[in-house]
C-alpha positions in Angstrom: 39.2 64.5 -55.1 35.5 63.1 -54.2 35.5 59.6 -54.7 33.4 57.7 -57.7 31.8 54.6 -58.2 31.6 52.5 -61.4 28.2 52.1 -63.0 26.5 49.0 -65.2 27.7 51.1 -68.3 31.7 51.4 -67.0 31.4 55.1 -65.6 32.1 56.6 -62.4 30.1 58.6 -60.5 30.7 60.4 -57.1 30.1 59.2 -53.9 27.9 61.3 -51.5 28.7 61.3 -47.4 26.8 58.5 -46.8 28.3 56.3 -49.1 32.0 57.6 -48.0 31.3 56.4 -44.4 30.1 53.3 -46.0 32.7 52.5 -47.8 35.4 53.4 -45.0 33.6 51.3 -42.3 32.3 48.2 -43.9 32.9 46.4 -40.9 30.7 47.9 -38.5 27.4 47.4 -40.2 25.2 45.2 -38.3 25.0 41.5 -39.4 22.1 40.5 -42.0 19.8 38.3 -39.4 20.3 34.6 -39.6 17.7 32.6 -41.8 16.2 29.4 -41.2 18.2 26.5 -42.0 16.7 23.6 -43.4 17.6 19.8 -42.8 16.2 16.3 -45.1 17.8 13.5 -43.4 16.8 9.9 -44.0 17.0 7.4 -40.9 18.5 3.6 -41.2 15.6 2.4 -42.7 15.4 4.9 -45.1 12.4 7.4 -44.7 13.2 10.6 -45.3 12.9 13.3 -42.7 12.3 17.5 -43.1 12.3 20.5 -40.7 14.4 23.4 -39.6 17.4 23.3 -37.5 17.6 24.4 -34.2 20.4 26.3 -31.6 21.1 22.8 -30.0 21.2 19.0 -31.6 17.7 17.3 -32.2 17.5 13.4 -31.5 14.1 12.3 -33.3 11.9 9.6 -33.7 10.8 8.2 -37.3 7.5 8.7 -37.6 7.2 5.4 -39.6 9.5 3.5 -38.3 10.4 4.9 -35.3 14.5 4.4 -35.9 16.6 7.4 -34.2 17.4 10.5 -36.3 20.1 12.9 -35.2 20.0 16.1 -36.7 23.3 18.6 -36.5 22.3 22.2 -34.7 22.0 25.3 -36.6 25.4 26.4 -38.4 26.8 29.6 -36.2 28.6 31.0 -39.1 27.3 33.5 -41.5 26.1 32.5 -44.7 28.9 33.4 -47.3 28.4 36.2 -49.2 26.8 36.2 -52.9 29.9 36.6 -55.2 29.7 40.0 -57.2 30.4 40.3 -60.8 33.5 41.5 -62.1 33.2 44.1 -64.0 36.1 42.9 -65.9 34.7 39.6 -66.5 31.3 41.0 -67.5 33.1 43.2 -70.3 35.4 41.4 -71.3 35.7 40.1 -74.7 35.0 36.5 -76.0 37.8 34.5 -76.8 37.8 32.2 -79.2 38.2 28.2 -78.7 40.6 27.7 -80.7 44.0 29.2 -79.1 43.2 26.9 -76.2 44.2 23.5 -76.3 41.3 21.2 -75.3 41.5 19.7 -71.5 42.8 16.4 -71.0 40.2 13.1 -70.0 39.8 12.9 -66.2 40.9 9.9 -64.4 38.4 8.9 -61.9 39.2 7.7 -58.6 37.7 6.2 -55.3 37.4 9.3 -53.1 39.6 9.4 -50.0 37.7 8.1 -47.2 36.1 10.7 -44.8 34.3 11.6 -41.4 31.2 12.4 -43.7 28.8 14.4 -41.7 25.3 13.1 -40.3 23.0 14.9 -42.5 24.1 12.9 -45.6 21.7 10.0 -46.3 24.3 7.8 -48.3 26.9 7.7 -45.3 26.8 5.8 -41.9 25.4 7.8 -38.8 28.7 8.0 -36.5 28.0 7.0 -32.9 27.8 10.0 -30.5 30.2 10.4 -27.9 27.8 10.6 -25.0 24.1 9.1 -24.3 21.5 11.0 -26.4 18.0 11.1 -24.6 15.6 10.0 -27.8 12.4 12.2 -27.9 9.6 11.1 -29.8 8.5 14.5 -31.0 8.3 15.0 -34.6 8.1 18.2 -36.9 4.9 19.6 -36.9 4.2 19.1 -41.1 6.8 16.5 -41.8 6.5 15.4 -45.5 4.8 11.8 -46.6 7.5 9.4 -47.7 6.7 6.5 -49.8 7.0 3.0 -48.4 9.7 0.9 -49.3 9.2 -2.9 -50.0 10.2 -4.9 -46.8 9.8 -1.7 -44.5 7.5 -1.2 -41.7 4.4 -0.1 -42.3 2.3 3.0 -41.0 0.5 1.2 -38.3 3.6 0.0 -36.8 3.8 2.1 -33.0 7.4 3.6 -32.5 9.8 1.5 -30.8 10.4 2.1 -27.3 13.4 4.4 -26.7 16.9 3.1 -26.6 20.1 4.4 -25.2 23.4 3.2 -26.4 26.1 4.1 -24.2 29.4 5.6 -25.9 31.8 3.3 -28.0 29.5 0.5 -28.0 27.7 -1.2 -31.4 24.2 -0.8 -32.2 24.4 -3.9 -33.1 24.6 -5.1 -29.3 20.8 -4.1 -29.0 19.4 -2.0 -26.5 21.1 -1.4 -22.7 19.4 -1.2 -20.0 20.6 1.1 -17.4 19.8 0.3 -13.8 20.6 2.4 -10.9 23.0 1.2 -8.4 21.5 0.0 -4.9 23.4 1.4 -2.0 24.5 -1.3 0.4 23.5 -2.1 3.8 26.4 -0.7 5.3 25.8 2.2 3.0 22.0 2.7 3.9 22.5 2.3 7.6 25.5 5.1 7.1 23.2 7.8 5.5 19.8 7.0 8.0 21.9 6.8 11.0 20.2 9.6 13.0 16.9 7.5 12.0 18.1 4.4 13.3 19.5 5.9 16.8 16.0 7.6 17.3 14.2 4.5 16.6 17.0 2.2 18.7 16.6 4.5 21.6 12.9 4.1 21.4 12.5 0.2 21.3 14.9 0.2 24.1 13.1 2.3 26.3 10.0 0.5 25.7 11.6 -2.9 26.4 12.7 -1.2 29.6 9.4 0.0 30.8 7.7 -3.0 29.5 10.0 -5.6 31.5 9.8 -3.9 34.5 6.1 -3.8 34.2 6.2 -7.4 33.6 8.3 -8.2 36.6 6.3 -6.1 38.7 3.3 -7.4 37.7 4.4 -11.2 38.4 5.5 -10.0 41.7 2.4 -8.5 42.8 0.3 -11.7 41.2 0.1 -13.8 44.8 -1.4 -10.5 46.2 -4.1 -10.7 43.6 -5.0 -14.1 43.8 -4.8 -13.6 47.4 -7.3 -10.8 47.3 -9.9 -12.6 45.2 -9.9 -15.5 48.1 -10.7 -12.9 50.9 -12.1 -9.9 49.9 -14.0 -11.1 46.4 -15.8 -14.2 48.3 -17.3 -11.9 50.5 -18.3 -9.4 48.2 -19.9 -12.8 46.2 -21.9 -13.6 49.6 -22.9 -10.4 49.9 -24.8 -10.0 47.2 -22.3 -6.7 46.4 -21.8 -8.8 42.2 -20.5 -6.1 40.5 -17.6 -5.1 42.7 -17.1 -9.1 43.7 -16.9 -9.9 39.3 -13.8 -7.0 39.3 -11.9 -8.5 42.1 -12.3 -11.8 41.0 -11.7 -11.6 37.6 -8.8 -9.9 38.5 -7.5 -12.7 40.9 -8.5 -15.7 38.1 -5.8 -14.0 35.4 -3.3 -14.2 38.4 -3.9 -17.7 38.8 -3.9 -18.2 35.1 -0.6 -16.2 34.8 0.8 -18.1 37.8 0.2 -21.4 36.0 -2.5 -22.6 38.6 0.4 -23.2 41.2 -1.6 -21.4 43.8 -3.5 -22.5 46.8 -7.2 -22.1 46.0 -7.0 -21.6 42.4 -10.3 -23.7 41.8 -12.0 -21.9 44.3 -11.1 -18.2 42.9 -12.1 -19.4 39.0 -15.3 -20.9 40.0 -16.4 -17.6 41.7 -15.3 -15.4 39.1 -17.6 -17.3 36.7 -20.9 -17.5 39.1 -20.1 -13.6 40.1 -20.2 -12.9 36.4 -23.5 -14.6 36.0 -25.1 -13.2 39.3 -24.0 -9.8 38.0 -25.5 -9.8 34.4 -28.6 -11.6 35.7 -31.9 -10.7 33.3 -34.0 -7.7 34.8 -37.1 -10.2 33.8 -37.8 -14.1 34.1 -38.0 -16.7 31.4 -42.2 -16.3 31.8 -42.4 -12.7 31.8 -39.6 -12.7 28.3 -41.6 -15.3 26.8 -44.9 -12.9 27.6 -43.3 -9.9 26.1 -42.1 -11.8 23.1 -45.7 -13.2 21.9 -47.1 -9.8 22.5 -44.4 -8.0 20.6 -44.2 -7.6 16.6 -42.6 -10.7 15.0 -40.6 -8.6 12.7 -39.1 -6.4 16.3 -38.8 -8.9 18.1 -35.5 -9.9 17.3 -34.2 -6.7 17.6 -35.8 -6.4 20.6 -34.2 -9.7 22.0 -30.5 -8.6 21.2 -30.7 -5.1 22.5 -32.3 -6.2 25.7 -31.7 -9.8 26.4 -29.3 -11.3 24.4 -26.0 -12.7 26.6 -27.7 -11.6 29.8 -28.0 -14.5 32.3 -30.9 -16.5 34.0 -30.9 -18.8 37.4 -33.0 -22.1 37.0 -33.0 -25.3 39.3 -35.1 -27.6 37.1 -34.9 -31.2 37.6 -33.2 -33.6 34.5 -35.7 -35.7 32.7 -34.1 -37.2 29.9 -30.1 -37.8 29.2 -28.6 -38.4 25.7 -29.5 -42.5 24.6 -26.7 -44.0 22.5 -29.4 -45.7 20.7 -31.4 -42.3 19.8 -28.6 -40.2 17.6 -30.5 -37.1 18.3 -31.5 -37.0 21.8 -29.8 -34.5 24.2 -30.4 -33.9 27.9 -34.0 -32.6 28.8 -35.2 -30.7 32.2 -38.5 -30.5 33.4 -39.1 -27.3 33.4 -42.3 -26.0 31.3 -42.9 -22.4 31.0 -46.3 -21.2 30.9 -47.4 -17.6 30.2 -50.5 -15.8 29.6 -54.2 -14.8 30.7 -54.9 -18.4 31.7 -54.6 -19.9 35.1 -51.7 -21.9 33.7 -51.2 -19.8 30.1 -52.9 -20.0 27.3 -49.0 -20.4 25.7 -46.4 -22.8 26.3 -42.6 -22.8 25.9 -39.5 -25.1 26.9 -35.7 -25.1 27.0 -33.7 -26.6 24.2 -30.6 -27.9 26.0 -28.9 -29.3 23.1 -25.3 -28.8 23.0 -25.3 -27.3 26.4 -21.5 -27.9 27.3 -22.3 -27.7 31.2 -24.8 -31.0 31.1 -22.4 -32.8 28.9 -19.0 -32.3 30.4 -20.6 -33.2 34.5 -23.4 -35.7 32.7 -26.2 -35.5 35.6 -28.5 -38.4 36.2 -32.0 -38.5 35.8 -34.1 -36.4 38.7 -31.1 -34.8 40.1 -31.6 -31.2 40.5 -29.0 -28.5 41.0 -28.8 -24.9 40.5 -27.0 -23.1 37.7 -26.8 -20.4 35.7 -26.4 -19.9 32.0 -26.5 -16.6 29.0 -29.6 -16.3 26.8 -29.0 -17.3 23.1 -32.7 -16.9 21.1 -35.7 -17.2 22.1 -37.6 -18.3 19.1 -41.3 -19.6 18.2 -41.2 -23.3 16.6 -44.1 -23.2 14.3 -44.3 -26.9 14.0 -44.9 -27.1 18.0 -46.7 -23.7 18.2 -44.3 -23.1 21.1 -41.7 -20.3 22.5 -38.2 -22.2 22.4 -35.2 -21.2 24.9 -31.3 -21.8 24.0 -28.7 -20.9 25.8 -24.8 -19.7 24.9 -23.2 -23.4 24.7 -20.2 -22.6 27.2 -22.2 -20.3 29.2 -23.4 -22.9 31.9 -21.9 -22.1 35.8 -22.8 -24.5 39.2 -23.9 -22.0 41.8 -22.0 -23.4 44.7 -22.5 -20.0 46.8 -26.0 -20.4 48.6 -25.4 -17.1 50.4 -25.0 -15.4 46.9 -28.8 -16.8 46.0 -30.2 -16.0 49.3 -28.9 -12.2 48.7 -31.0 -12.2 45.7 -33.9 -13.7 47.8 -33.9 -16.7 45.1 -35.5 -19.6 46.7 -35.7 -23.2 45.1 -39.2 -23.9 43.3 -41.0 -26.5 45.6 -41.3 -30.1 43.3 -44.8 -30.3 43.7 -45.4 -26.5 42.4 -43.6 -27.6 38.8 -46.2 -28.6 36.5 -45.7 -32.0 34.8 -44.7 -31.6 31.0 
């Protein structure tokens, strides 16, 4: 007998082949696609937030007050089917109400307390069992909500992200989680390979340094002795650059020995003189001043710094003046006027300024005392007030010359006092 199905009028019609198959296998058909599930949740301040549920929970911030809002994920259960209307119920005859007694009035009572879902705005939000990472993202099109009296306005910035550990009340305030810092022993154990390599390198460097210093201390007397013999010999022979190197090393060796070496002062004096002879200027003072007078005033400072600054000059003028306590600005002066130019005694004049020159301040020479010395040039400038070129030396560069053979090696002779022009 062919199956039939009832119609809306109560008659039954036969089912086709497809209908019979669907009637036999109702559970094999594909489940209908899930529809979006909306939510409408209120924050602690009463602002309502609406949107669509997702596969996982959502920890959102209220765009008005910044309070956290927890939204449950989408329900995995299928939506309940729409109840089918019963044929009997649709076509049942109406029953008069007189045949049934009226229901008794219901007694109202307080509901039994239960864990209400977090979506219900009238009940408190349950504390999560784990830490929640609140995000500041909100649904794209939130519905504007009305501002309640006493609630913060829309200009208020969202509050900082809060992390509430499980089991702690929200009334205790925000909790700042601080990462545990390892102890020194734990850190050393973790970096033991690096520490071992660094310690090995330090040990090697210390051993090498110790052996070098020990060898050098043992070699210092030999270096000092070499300065006394070979260094001074080369200085007297006019080999100034070689003498400067040997005597400089010997002077450092004497200083390292604390001066406890026979002939230490002789070595130091010879080292200073060798440095003066090795760095002699290629031109004399008169030639330098004539070059300065003929050069461009704007280019001369640069030219002097390149070719003459720091170079040494040998002089042997007599002392013409000494500091006088009655004159505060008085200082040592020498009778050494410098003339240059085309005239018989030159058209221009220069002088040496020894103000602050430490060699004379320490030795305190007397007037008319004459002793050769060397010094390094500091400046050659024109004094506009007196129209004279003024030569100055580096304050600590003065050295008395005590090796006459070195002067003879450069054919330097003491000038005749009668040839020195009067100031």
